[in-house]
Phi, psi and omega in degrees: 000312183296317177301319180297320183292316182300314181298312180295322179292320178299312184297317177297325181285318175299314179299316184294323175294321177293319179293321180293321177294320180294310185297312179295319176300318179295337183262012187262148182228087181279160171288132181217184175259005177295119184234100174298148180289161181262038187266350174101332183267112181289125170245121186308323182296345181284344188243151178270342180235137165209151175205138180259133179251106173056032180048031174244319178221137167244128183259129178241147179209147169209158176209145172253188181299325185242355187228138173252126183246129180235139172230142182226126172241118179250141181277073183201160169261001181265219187268155172227153187211152171219145182225161184226143170129327176198182181266013175232156179278344179299118179082003179262148170280138184234127183257120189225143182198167174204160174249120187286178187289350174264006178085007176283130177279129174242115187220138176206158171261133179232168173240141178280130174231106183061239183252026180234163170249143176232161179300139183281159174290157180299333179293319178296316182293328185285349179285342181280117176275315176202163175212159173199152184218161178211143173227122181195137179058031180090002180241144175237123182252137172233128176238128176227135172255131189229150173298112183307316182300339178286341189236338181236110182263159181303130179083353178293132186259344177211167180223123178278135185226134171238154183210158182199162177222153176226159180278336187266159179265060173200178187263357188257358185270158180286153181284146175263344176203138179215163178193177180210160177206163174246129177258124176288132181263132181245000000 
């Protein structure tokens, strides 16, 4: 009986260590040479980080020495968004977009103010190097390349990221799903 308890405890400790190692590795965002294309269609192999959240949103990220690349694929025909800075939208720059019924991409940078969005300052908008979107088959993809130095400071060890999707093809509707994560910077 005692040997069984010890064996169970050892297996549980090893499993917990394995899960922690896999989780921390999956949440890491090292500097790499990976540069996703600006075509609007997110391809998982383009990014060094990816995580699916409840089969509703998949977040992708990669970074070079000077550029932060983010991709969001939402299970929606509506809008998708990604924000940086904290795990709440208040005070964060948020990059949001949708593809309208005519196929026109609508993208803008906003700032979270409480539980609302307001137009971003020109500084926040100037952080965007490029953006692209695609909507097809009930999925909406957003790709955005940002000046890394605007979001990652010397010695910073992590980056908080928020994301959300909405069902509507406009900038004024409430999200149908949202989440947050922290990426360890290496």
